[in-house]
N, C-alpha and C positions, 0 to 999 in steps of 0.2 A: 465526529468522524471527519478526517481530512480527505478531500477528493484527490485523485492523481493529479489534476491540474493545479490544486493548491500546493501539493508537495513540490511540483516543478517550479511553481512561482517562488515558494520559499527557498528552494536551492538557488534560483537566479538572484533573489534578494541577498542571500548569504554570499554569493560570489561577488555581487556588486559591492557590498559593505566590506568584505575582505580586500577586494581590489583597491577601494578608496583608502583603506587603512595602510595598505602596502605602498600605494602612491605617496601618501603623506610621509611615510617613513623614508621612502626612496629619495624624496626631496630633501627632507630634514637632515639626513645623515651627512651629506656633503657640506651642508651649511654649518652644522655645529660640531662635526667630528673633531676630537682633539688630536687624532693621529692622521697627519697629511704630509705627503712628501711631494714637492713640485720640482721636477727636473724637465724643463721644456724639451720636447712638446708633450710630456707625459705628466699626469698628476696621478698620485696614489693616495686614496682616502680609504682607510680601513673600514670595511663593511659597506662601501658605497653600492655593491651589487646585491647585497643580501636580500633586499625586498623583491627584486626581479627574480632571483634564484629561488626564493621561497614560492613565488607565483608559479614557477615552472612545475612545482610539485602539485599544484592545484589543477590547472588546465591551460591548454594553449590560449583560450580567450583571456583568461586572467593574466597570463604572462604577457601578452600583447598589450593589454590594457594598462598594466603597471609600467611597461617600457615606454609606451606612448605618454602616459600620464606624468612620468618623472621627466621625460624630454620637455613636455610642455611646461612643467614647473620650472625647469632650468631656463626656459625662454622668458617667463615671467620674472624670474630673479635676475635676469640679465647676465647670465654666465656668458663667457666668450663663445663665439660661433664654433670653433673647433670642439669645445666641450659639448655643446648642444648637438652637433653632428655625431660625435662619438656616442652620445647617449641615444640618439635616434638609431644608430646601428645596432643597438642592444635588442631591437625588435627581432632581428634576424636570428641570432643565437638563442634568445628566450623562446621564440616560437618553435624553432627546430628542437630544442631540448624538451620543451613541453609536449610537443607532438610525439617525440620518440617515447617519452614517459607515459603518455596516454596509450600507446600501442603496446608498450612493454612495461606494464606497471609494477612488474617485479624486477626491473632492471637494476635496482639499487639494493637488492636483497643479499648481496655478498660484497665483500671488500673489494675483490678484483673487478667486479662489474662496475662498482661505484667509482673506483680509481679510473677505469677506462672512460667512463662517462664524464668525469671531472676533466680529464685530459682532453677529451673530444670537445667539450664546451669551451675549455680554455683556448684551444687552437682555433676554433671557429670565431670566438671572441676576438682574438688576436688579429685574425685575417680581416675581420670587419673593420677593426680600429685602424690597421695598417691602411687599408683602402681609403679610409677617411682622411688620413693625414698625408698620404702620398702627394696629392695635388698641392698641398701647402708648402711642401719642402723640395719637390723636384726642381732642380736647377738654381736653388737659392743657396746652396752650401757646396762644400767639396764632397767628393764621392765618399771619402771616409767618414765625414761627418753625417752625411745622408744615411749611410748604412748604420752607423751608431745610433742616430736619433730614431730612424724609422723602424729598422728591424731589431736593433738591440733594446732601446728603451721602450719603444711602443709594442713591438712584437713579443719579445721575451718577457718584458715587464708585465704586459697584459696577461700572459699565461700564468705567471707567478701570482699576480694580484687576483686573477679570476679564481685560481686554486685556493688561496687563503680565504677569499670571500665565500667559496662554496663550502668549505669546511665549516665556517661560522653558520652558513645557511643550514647545514645539516644539523648542527647543534640547536639552532632556533626551531627548526622543524620538529625535531624529537620532542620538543616541549609543546608546541601548539598543535601538533597532529593528534594529541590525546583529547582535544576538545571534540565532542560529538558533532558540533555544527561544522567545524573545519573538516573533520574525517569524512563526513557525508558528502562533501562536494569535491573532495581530492582524488586524483588519479593515483598518487603515491601514498601508501599507507605505512610503509616501513623503509628505513634507510640504515644500512650497516656501514659504520665508519671504522670499526676496529677489526683487527686481523682475527681475533678470537672473542667469541662471546660465551658467557656462562649460561 
């Protein structure tokens, strides 16, 4: 018979193992991904946010651990400072999203709610990344170039990139949440992506 303390420890170990696996995936994707678009100051790597977004479905602590772990991985890989700082800003939207999902674990049970959540996370993600790149480009380019680079590429580009990665995350989550171990430690049990379900 398993004691309650043992069950709590098993859940903590499961969270730690899942966090470590997501950190590894989060570091590996930007390194080996075949689909990358680089338009300074922005880089778009397909699925680069999936690990953090999947972590949001589990818990705030897992989301923060994965965001910090991937940032540290980028430091060790020697990614450029703006990339590392943008990765560090992921802690903000990852925690906010995971905290909201913890309080409203049925928030993604309808297409409309899922779409609103995806948009909100995309906007918060974009605001965080714009704040990171603002000091780099203030006063270094013309006003038109500044607006295009910071608000166009980084701002709007991040919303689009975040949305695409979130859709991929939902597909990944629909597969892994069927695992009893993952389901037992996760705040989100179900996500609706389609307008109509059978």
